[in-house]
N, C-alpha and C positions, 0 to 999 in steps of 0.2 A: 502492499499498500506506497503509494505517494505520502510526503510529508504534507502537502496541502488538503489530500482528502484528511488525514487527520486532523491537520487545525480547522475541517471545515464540521468537521460530527462532532468535537468538542464544543464551538461556536454554534453551533446552530441546538446540543443542547441547553447551552443556557440561554441562548434566545429565546427556548421554547418557557424555560422557566418564567423567565421574567415576564413573557406575556402573558402566560396564566397566572403569577403575581398584580400582573394592572387586572383579571376578574375581579381581586380581591378590593372592595369598594374602599376598605382605611388603609389599606396600604396606596392606593391608587394615590388618591385625594390627601393621603399623609397629614389624618388628623392629629398629632401627635409634633409637636415642636420640638422635643430633644432628640438628637441622634439617640440616644440610649434606646429610650423609649419606641422609638417608631425600628431598631434593627427588633429588638423584641418581636413586634407584631409581623417582622416578615419572618421570625423563628417561629410562630405561632403558627401561620401561615402556612410553612412547609409541613410542620408537621402535621396540621391538617388534611394537607396533600396528602403525605406518606399513606396516614390512614386509611384513607379515601382510599392507594392504589392497593393498599396490601389486605385490605376486610372482602370476604369473598363475595362476590359478581349476587347471589345470591338474596342478600339482604337489601334491606330499604332504608 
């Protein structure tokens, strides 16, 4: 695999993650004034995303 392909795949993963974070309204509009609080909200959004990916597909 060429170096450009590896870079593109890594960049694609990051871009999709950022695109998903934009769907989280609290993160997209940045209600928190402090950077530390904003980072915490990003972490919580990522935890929520991971939980959704890990839960069985039959659950609602």
